[in-house]
C-alpha positions in Angstrom: 27.8 157.2 25.7 25.1 154.8 26.2 23.2 152.2 24.5 19.3 151.8 24.5 17.5 148.9 22.9 14.1 149.5 22.2 12.0 146.3 22.1 8.8 145.4 19.9 5.7 146.0 22.3 2.5 143.7 22.6 0.9 145.4 20.0 -2.6 143.7 21.0 -4.0 140.8 23.5 -3.0 137.3 22.0 -0.9 138.8 19.5 2.6 137.0 19.5 4.3 138.9 16.4 4.5 141.8 14.2 5.7 142.7 10.5 7.6 145.5 9.8 6.1 147.5 7.2 7.6 150.5 7.1 11.0 152.3 8.7 10.5 156.3 9.5 14.5 155.9 10.6 17.9 154.7 9.2 21.0 154.0 10.8 23.2 157.3 11.4 20.2 159.2 11.7 19.1 161.0 14.9 15.9 160.7 16.6 14.4 162.7 18.9 11.8 161.3 21.8 8.3 160.2 20.8 9.5 159.9 17.5 8.2 157.6 15.4 10.4 154.7 15.0 8.5 152.0 12.4 5.0 150.8 11.7 4.4 147.3 12.2 1.2 145.3 11.0 -0.5 142.3 13.1 -3.2 140.4 12.0 -5.2 142.8 13.8 -3.9 146.5 13.6 -1.1 148.7 11.9 0.8 150.3 15.0 3.4 153.1 14.8 6.3 152.6 17.3 7.5 156.1 18.9 11.1 156.5 20.3 11.1 156.3 23.9 14.1 158.6 24.4 16.6 161.1 22.0 19.1 159.2 20.5 21.4 158.3 17.3 19.9 154.8 15.9 22.9 152.3 15.7 21.0 148.9 14.3 17.7 148.4 12.5 16.1 144.6 14.1 15.3 143.9 10.0 14.6 145.2 6.9 10.7 145.7 5.5 9.0 142.7 5.7 10.8 141.3 8.2 8.2 139.5 11.1 9.6 140.3 14.8 8.2 138.5 18.1 7.2 140.7 20.8 9.9 141.2 22.8 12.7 141.4 20.1 15.0 144.0 19.5 13.3 146.9 17.1 15.9 149.5 17.0 19.4 150.1 19.2 20.0 153.5 20.2 23.0 155.5 21.1 22.1 158.2 24.0 23.4 160.5 26.5 24.9 158.9 29.6 26.6 155.5 30.2 25.8 151.9 30.6 23.3 149.6 28.7 19.5 149.2 28.8 16.6 147.9 27.5 13.4 149.2 26.9 9.9 148.3 25.5 8.3 151.1 23.3 4.6 151.9 24.2 2.5 151.5 20.8 1.9 155.4 19.7 -1.2 155.2 17.6 -3.6 151.8 16.3 -5.1 151.8 13.3 -7.7 149.0 11.8 -6.3 146.7 9.2 -5.8 148.8 6.1 -2.9 151.3 5.0 -0.7 153.1 7.9 -1.9 157.2 8.2 1.2 158.9 6.8 3.3 159.6 9.4 5.2 163.6 10.1 9.1 163.2 10.2 10.6 165.8 12.5 13.7 165.4 10.2 14.0 164.6 6.6 15.4 161.2 5.9 18.0 161.6 2.9 17.7 157.7 1.7 15.0 156.1 -0.5 11.7 155.0 1.9 10.3 151.8 1.4 6.9 151.8 -0.2 4.3 151.6 2.6 1.4 149.4 2.6 -0.7 152.4 1.5 1.1 152.9 -2.3 1.2 150.5 -4.3 4.3 149.5 -5.5 5.6 151.2 -8.9 8.5 151.1 -11.0 11.2 154.3 -9.9 11.2 157.1 -11.8 13.8 157.7 -14.2 16.1 160.7 -13.5 17.1 162.8 -16.6 21.0 163.0 -17.6 20.9 166.6 -17.1 19.9 166.2 -13.7 23.0 164.4 -13.2 25.7 167.5 -13.1 28.4 165.3 -12.2 31.9 165.8 -14.0 32.9 163.3 -16.5 35.1 160.1 -15.7 38.7 160.2 -16.8 39.6 157.4 -19.4 41.2 155.4 -17.2 39.3 155.3 -14.1 37.4 152.5 -12.8 33.9 153.2 -13.2 32.2 153.0 -9.6 28.9 150.9 -9.6 27.1 147.7 -8.3 27.1 144.7 -9.3 24.1 144.6 -10.5 24.2 147.7 -12.6 28.1 145.9 -14.1 26.2 142.9 -15.3 23.3 144.9 -16.7 25.6 147.6 -18.6 27.6 144.2 -19.9 24.8 142.4 -20.9 23.9 145.3 -23.0 27.2 145.7 -24.3 28.1 149.1 -22.8 31.4 150.2 -21.6 30.3 152.0 -18.1 33.1 154.6 -18.5 31.1 155.8 -21.0 28.0 156.6 -18.4 27.5 159.7 -16.3 27.2 158.9 -12.7 24.6 160.7 -10.5 25.8 159.3 -6.9 29.0 160.0 -4.6 31.9 160.4 -6.6 30.0 159.4 -9.6 28.4 156.5 -8.9 26.1 155.1 -11.5 23.0 153.6 -10.5 20.2 152.1 -12.4 18.6 155.3 -13.1 22.2 156.5 -14.8 22.2 153.6 -17.0 18.5 154.0 -18.1 19.1 157.3 -18.9 22.0 156.5 -20.7 19.8 153.6 -22.7 17.6 156.2 -23.8 20.1 158.7 -25.4 22.3 155.9 -26.9 18.9 154.8 -28.9 18.0 158.4 -29.9 21.3 158.8 -31.5 21.9 155.5 -33.2 18.9 156.1 -35.0 17.7 159.6 -35.1 15.4 159.0 -32.0 13.5 156.1 -33.9 15.7 153.4 -33.0 13.6 150.9 -29.8 16.2 150.0 -27.0 15.9 146.5 -25.0 15.1 147.1 -21.4 16.7 144.2 -19.7 15.6 145.6 -16.2 14.2 143.4 -13.4 12.9 145.0 -10.2 12.2 142.7 -7.6 9.3 143.8 -5.3 9.0 142.5 -2.1 5.4 141.4 -0.5 4.8 143.4 2.5 2.0 144.4 4.9 -1.8 144.4 3.8 -0.9 142.8 0.1 0.9 140.2 1.6 -1.5 139.3 4.3 -3.9 139.5 1.2 -1.8 137.1 -0.3 -1.9 134.9 2.2 -5.5 134.6 2.6 -6.1 134.1 -0.9 -4.2 131.2 -0.7 -5.4 129.6 2.3 -9.0 129.9 0.6 -7.9 128.5 -2.4 -6.1 125.6 -0.7 -8.7 124.7 1.9 -11.8 125.2 0.2 -13.1 122.9 -2.5 -14.5 125.8 -4.6 -17.1 125.1 -8.0 -18.4 127.9 -9.5 -21.8 128.7 -11.2 -22.7 131.1 -13.9 -26.5 132.3 -14.6 -27.7 135.1 -17.2 -30.1 137.6 -15.7 -32.4 139.5 -17.4 -31.8 143.1 -15.6 -33.9 145.1 -17.7 -36.9 146.0 -15.8 -34.5 146.1 -12.9 -32.6 148.9 -14.5 -35.7 150.9 -15.4 -36.9 150.6 -12.0 -33.9 152.0 -10.5 -33.7 154.8 -13.1 -37.0 156.1 -11.9 -36.3 155.8 -8.2 -32.8 157.6 -8.9 -34.7 160.3 -10.9 -36.5 161.5 -7.7 -34.0 163.8 -6.4 -33.8 163.6 -2.3 -31.3 164.9 -0.4 -32.2 162.0 1.9 -31.5 159.3 -0.2 -28.4 158.4 -2.2 -28.3 157.3 -5.7 -28.7 153.7 -6.2 -26.1 151.2 -7.7 -27.4 147.2 -8.6 -25.4 146.4 -5.3 -28.1 147.5 -3.0 -31.0 145.7 -5.2 -28.6 142.5 -5.1 -28.2 142.7 -1.6 -32.1 142.8 -1.2 -32.6 139.8 -3.2 -29.8 137.7 -1.4 -31.3 138.5 1.8 -35.0 137.0 0.7 -33.1 134.0 -1.2 -30.9 133.2 2.2 -34.6 133.0 3.7 -35.0 129.9 1.8 -31.9 128.6 1.8 -30.4 129.5 5.2 -27.4 127.0 4.4 -25.6 129.7 2.0 -25.5 132.7 5.4 -23.1 130.3 7.0 -19.3 129.8 8.6 -17.7 126.5 7.7 -14.9 125.8 10.5 -12.6 123.0 8.5 -10.8 122.2 11.6 -13.6 121.5 13.9 -15.9 120.1 11.2 -18.8 122.3 12.4 -21.3 124.7 10.3 -22.4 128.0 12.3 -25.8 129.2 10.4 -26.5 132.8 11.4 -29.8 134.5 11.5 -28.4 137.9 10.9 -27.1 138.5 7.0 -24.1 140.7 7.6 -22.9 141.1 3.8 -19.2 141.5 3.0 -18.7 143.8 0.0 -15.5 143.7 -1.7 -13.9 147.0 -2.2 -10.7 147.9 -4.5 -8.4 150.2 -2.5 -4.7 151.6 -3.1 -3.9 149.2 -0.4 -5.0 146.1 -2.2 -8.6 144.3 -1.6 -10.8 144.8 1.5 -14.1 143.7 2.6 -16.1 145.8 4.7 -19.2 144.6 6.4 -22.9 146.0 6.0 -24.5 144.3 9.2 -27.6 142.9 9.8 -29.1 143.3 6.0 -32.3 141.4 7.4 -33.1 144.6 9.2 -32.4 147.1 6.7 -34.1 148.7 3.2 -32.9 149.5 0.2 -31.5 153.1 0.8 -29.8 152.3 3.9 -28.2 149.2 1.9 -27.0 152.3 -0.5 -25.7 154.9 2.2 -24.2 152.3 4.4 -22.1 150.6 1.2 -20.8 153.9 -0.3 -19.8 155.0 3.6 -17.5 151.7 4.4 -16.3 151.9 0.6 -15.3 155.4 1.0 -13.9 154.5 4.6 -11.7 151.3 2.7 -10.3 153.5 0.2 -9.2 156.2 2.7 -8.0 154.0 5.2 -10.2 154.8 8.2 -12.3 151.8 8.2 -12.1 150.0 11.8 -11.2 146.6 12.5 -14.8 145.9 13.6 -16.2 147.3 9.7 -13.9 144.8 8.2 -14.8 141.7 9.7 -17.5 139.3 10.5 -19.2 139.2 7.4 -21.4 136.4 6.3 -21.8 135.6 2.7 -19.7 138.3 0.2 -20.6 140.0 -2.5 -18.0 141.0 -5.3 -18.3 143.4 -8.5 -15.8 144.9 -10.6 -18.2 147.0 -12.1 -17.7 148.4 -15.6 -14.7 146.1 -15.8 -16.6 143.1 -15.0 -16.2 141.0 -17.8 -18.7 138.3 -18.8 -17.3 135.6 -16.3 -15.8 135.4 -13.3 -14.7 132.4 -10.8 -14.5 134.3 -7.8 -12.4 133.2 -4.8 -14.5 132.3 -1.7 -13.6 134.6 1.8 -12.6 131.8 4.3 -14.5 130.7 6.2 -17.7 131.4 4.5 -19.3 129.2 2.0 -20.7 131.1 -0.8 -19.3 134.4 -3.0 -21.9 136.3 -5.4 -20.2 137.8 -8.3 -21.1 140.7 -10.6 -20.0 141.0 -14.3 -21.0 143.8 -16.8 -24.2 144.2 -18.0 -24.5 144.6 -21.6 -27.6 145.4 -24.1 -28.2 142.7 -26.9 -31.0 141.1 -28.9 -33.2 138.3 -27.2 -35.3 136.0 -28.7 -38.7 136.9 -26.9 -42.3 136.8 -27.9 -41.5 135.2 -31.4 -38.9 138.2 -32.7 -35.4 139.6 -30.7 -35.8 142.3 -28.2 -33.2 144.4 -26.9 -32.5 143.4 -23.1 -30.5 144.3 -20.4 -28.2 141.3 -19.3 -25.7 140.6 -16.8 -24.2 137.2 -15.6 -23.9 136.5 -11.9 -20.7 134.4 -11.4 -20.7 132.4 -8.1 -18.5 130.5 -5.9 -19.3 128.1 -3.5 -17.7 125.5 -1.1 -18.6 122.2 -2.2 -17.4 121.1 1.2 -20.7 121.8 2.2 -22.7 123.2 -0.4 -24.6 120.7 -3.0 -24.2 121.9 -6.9 -28.2 121.2 -7.1 -28.7 123.6 -4.0 -26.3 126.2 -4.9 -28.0 126.2 -8.4 -31.4 126.9 -7.1 -30.4 129.4 -5.1 -28.9 131.4 -7.8 -32.3 130.8 -9.5 -33.8 132.2 -6.8 -31.8 135.7 -6.9 -32.2 135.7 -10.6 -35.8 135.5 -10.3 -36.3 138.7 -7.9 -34.2 140.5 -9.8 -35.6 139.8 -12.8 -39.2 140.6 -11.4 -38.0 143.5 -9.1 -41.7 143.9 -7.4 -40.8 140.8 -5.5 -38.0 142.6 -3.8 -40.5 144.6 -1.9 -43.3 141.7 -1.1 -43.0 141.1 2.6 -43.6 136.8 3.3 
C-alpha cells in the first residue's frame, strides 16, 4: 500500500490560509474519488475539498477551527500501490460568504459530526435511559468512563457503578450521566425534586461565527464609537404605509418601514455627504461615495450578515422593498453571492418587533455611520394642549467620532427625523 498526502489548495487569489469549518470524513474511513473531504473557509468564500483518489483516511491535518496555510497537509490517505506521493486537491465548489451547503456523503460516518457554520451550536439531545440496552455492570467491575465524566460524577456524589452505560463495553457518557441524574432526582422526591446540573459544554467558535466575532471586535477596537438617539413620530408614515399596502398589486411587494428609511437616508445624504463614506484608518484617508450603497443587517442561522442594496440613489420605494426582500432571503438561505454581501457605504440595522427602546449598534467598519431602528409603540403625546395617541419610534445611531462630529451627527439624524415625520417630503424632488 502507498500513501497519498492531499494538500490544501489555493482557494482564491491572494488567499494564504483557510479555516477548517467541517470535516466530512474521519480517520479509518474509506473514501471514493471526488468524495468531499472537508469544507474550508477564507475571508472570501467557503470551499469544499474533494479527494483526488480513492483510499482510506490515515490522518487529518487539523480539527474544526484549525487554520491551515495553502500547501499544508489536509488529509493523509492510504491508497493502492506502492510509494508516497503528494497532491494539491482541486476545490470542488465555492460559495459566497455564508453557510456552506450540506454535503451528500457516499457512506455514513459513524462518529458524531461537528456542527457546521449553517447550524447554530446547540445543546446535545440527552438519550432516554431506555434507549441504552447495555447489561448491568457487575458490582466489582470498574466503570468505563472518561476523566470528565468521572469528575462530574464525583462532584455530584454519584457511584458510577450504578449508572448504565450506552457506549461500547458499557462505557458511560455525559448523556448516560444526565439520564441517571434525571431518574435519581425523580425517585428521590416523587418526581418533584430539582437536580443540579453541573454540566459545562465548550463550543468552539468556527467558520462564519468566528469571522463575525473577529470583525465586531476589530470594529470596536479601532473605531471611536458614539451613539445618538432621537425620538420620531411615525404616525403619518404608518398611515401612508398601510394605505399603500392596501392597494394589492402583484407587481409591488408589501412595504415595511425599512424602504421609507432608505428613501430618507438617500435624501439626507445629499446634505450630509460625509456620512456616506469609508475611512481607511491606516492610510488616514476618507472616501466619500456618490452612490449610496446601503447595507441591511440581516439575522441568519449562521449569524449576522449584511447584504447590500446598491445605488439606492437611483431606486424607488418599491424597488427598495423588492431588493431588501430578495437579498434577505438569499442571505438566510446561504445563496447570497460575495458581491451581494460586500461594498456597503452605510448600514441600517433593525431588530424588528424586538427592537427595544434604545440600542447602541456597532459600526460596520470601515463605514463611519450606522442607523438603528427600534420598536414602534403607541403612547400618549402632549400635542395642541392635550394628550393624543401617537406611534413613536426611536432611531439609535452610531458614528465614528474620529471623522464625524457630534453636531453633524445630530443634524443628520434630525434631517432623517423630519423626512419620516412628514412622509410627503420623501417624494419631493429637489
